[in-house]
C-alpha positions in Angstrom: 132.2 93.5 122.7 130.5 90.4 121.4 127.1 91.7 122.6 127.7 95.0 120.7 128.6 93.1 117.5 125.5 91.0 117.9 123.2 94.0 118.3 124.9 95.7 115.4 124.3 92.6 113.2 120.7 92.4 114.2 120.1 96.0 113.4 121.7 95.5 110.0 119.5 92.5 109.3 116.4 94.4 110.3 117.3 97.3 108.1 117.6 95.0 105.2 114.0 93.8 105.6 111.8 96.4 104.0 108.1 96.5 103.1 108.7 98.4 99.9 111.2 97.8 97.0 114.1 100.3 96.7 112.9 103.7 95.4 114.7 104.2 92.0 114.1 107.0 89.5 112.0 110.1 89.5 109.0 110.4 91.8 105.5 109.8 90.4 104.2 112.9 88.6 101.6 115.0 90.4 99.1 117.7 89.4 100.0 121.3 90.1 96.5 121.8 91.5 97.1 120.6 95.1 93.3 120.2 95.8 92.8 118.1 92.7 95.9 116.1 93.6 94.7 115.4 97.1 91.2 114.4 96.0 92.7 111.9 93.5 95.0 110.4 96.1 92.2 110.0 98.6 90.1 108.2 96.0 93.1 106.1 94.9 93.7 104.9 98.4 90.0 103.9 98.7 90.2 101.5 95.8 93.9 100.4 96.1 95.9 98.1 98.4 99.4 96.7 98.6 100.8 93.4 99.8 104.1 91.5 100.0 105.3 87.9 100.0 108.4 86.9 101.9 110.5 83.8 102.4 112.1 84.6 105.8 114.0 87.8 105.2 114.0 87.4 101.5 111.4 89.3 99.4 109.5 87.2 96.9 107.0 89.7 95.6 105.6 93.2 96.1 102.1 93.8 94.7 99.7 96.7 94.4 96.2 96.6 92.9 93.5 99.2 92.2 89.9 98.3 91.6 88.5 100.1 88.5 85.2 101.3 89.8 83.2 103.8 87.8 84.2 106.6 90.3 87.9 105.8 90.0 87.7 105.5 86.2 86.1 108.9 85.9 88.7 110.4 88.3 91.5 108.8 86.2 90.2 110.3 83.0 89.9 113.8 84.6 93.4 113.4 85.9 94.7 112.6 82.4 92.7 115.5 81.0 94.5 117.9 83.5 97.9 116.5 82.7 97.4 116.7 78.9 95.0 119.7 78.7 92.5 117.5 76.7 89.6 119.2 74.9 86.2 118.5 76.3 85.1 116.3 73.4 88.1 114.0 73.9 87.3 113.8 77.6 83.7 112.8 76.9 84.9 110.2 74.5 87.3 108.7 77.1 84.6 108.7 79.8 82.1 106.9 77.5 84.7 104.2 76.8 85.4 103.8 80.5 81.7 103.6 81.3 81.2 100.9 78.7 84.1 98.8 80.0 83.0 99.2 83.6 79.5 97.9 82.7 81.0 94.8 81.2 83.8 93.7 83.6 85.1 94.0 87.2 88.6 95.2 86.4 91.8 95.6 88.5 95.0 97.3 87.6 97.7 95.0 89.1 101.3 96.0 89.6 103.9 93.5 90.7 107.7 93.5 91.5 109.4 90.1 91.8 113.1 89.4 92.6 113.2 86.4 90.3 111.7 87.1 86.8 110.6 83.4 86.5 107.8 84.1 89.1 106.4 87.0 87.0 104.2 84.9 84.8 100.7 85.9 85.7 99.3 86.1 82.2 100.7 82.8 81.0 98.8 79.6 80.5 100.9 77.5 82.9 101.4 80.3 85.5 102.4 79.3 89.0 99.9 81.7 90.4 96.2 81.3 91.1 94.4 84.6 91.1 90.8 85.0 92.3 88.3 87.8 93.2 86.9 87.2 96.6 83.5 88.7 97.4 81.2 88.1 100.4 79.3 85.4 98.4 81.8 83.7 96.2 85.2 83.6 94.5 85.7 83.9 90.8 88.7 83.4 88.5 89.7 86.0 85.9 88.1 86.2 82.5 91.3 87.7 81.2 94.8 88.7 82.4 96.7 91.1 80.1 100.4 92.0 80.6 100.8 95.7 79.9 104.5 95.9 80.3 107.1 97.6 82.5 106.2 100.6 84.6 106.8 104.1 83.2 106.1 107.7 84.3 102.7 107.7 82.8 101.6 104.6 84.7 103.1 105.9 87.9 101.2 109.2 87.6 98.0 107.2 88.1 99.4 104.3 90.3 102.1 105.7 92.4 102.9 102.3 94.0 104.4 101.3 90.7 108.2 101.4 90.9 110.6 101.6 87.9 111.0 97.8 87.6 107.4 96.9 88.3 105.2 95.1 85.7 101.6 96.1 85.1 98.7 93.8 84.3 95.0 94.4 83.5 92.9 91.7 85.2 89.2 91.4 84.3 86.5 89.3 86.1 82.9 88.7 85.0 80.3 90.9 86.6 77.6 88.3 86.6 77.6 84.4 86.6 76.0 82.5 83.7 72.7 82.4 85.8 72.7 86.1 86.2 73.9 86.2 89.8 76.0 89.3 90.5 79.6 88.5 91.4 79.7 91.4 93.8 76.4 91.5 95.8 74.8 94.9 96.3 75.5 94.8 100.1 79.2 94.2 99.7 81.4 96.9 101.2 84.8 95.4 100.3 86.3 92.7 98.0 89.7 91.0 97.9 92.1 90.1 95.1 94.0 87.0 96.1 97.3 86.0 94.5 98.5 82.5 95.6 101.3 80.1 94.7 103.8 77.8 96.2 105.8 80.9 97.0 103.1 82.2 99.3 99.9 84.2 99.0 98.8 87.8 99.3 95.3 89.4 99.6 94.6 93.0 98.6 91.5 94.5 100.1 89.6 97.4 98.5 86.2 99.1 98.7 83.6 97.4 96.5 82.0 100.7 95.4 
């Protein structure tokens, strides 16, 4: 009897340890064109990763990040155009804006879910977190971190790892150093976004191009 109770308790404990936060709310919107949806999701997975930080069986943080490469930016605009039936001139305007931003920064979309709101301070001056972009040749700190707010259905239509209570950030890194050296060398196949603090650390690995 004691053995059965012990096994039952262990199973309950393991069930409570999950690698994703509870799913709450409506699922992320998808395109009615199944081929277009599949193509976007495949590209999304190429430039996205997820990670978690735990303290024993307690969750400290869930994180998801997507590298805003030119290919992904263009796919995101086309996805928006399909959702909203945008006219061609508006699509071209958005594409031009994305291309200009991509030429200036290495940018990540970062989504986080923390169980204690005090730890969700990435954009603050005295944040507990150190965030860096790791490339084969160096590590660099962000040029800017912008808090975009709580997740909504629009965000989730592009970044399906975003849960209802997740918070979104825009994180930008320089493309070149002051001496002109590229932050991401031409030969790099992958880069990492590292989030580290006294709570633990997480590294999110994505394709560099």
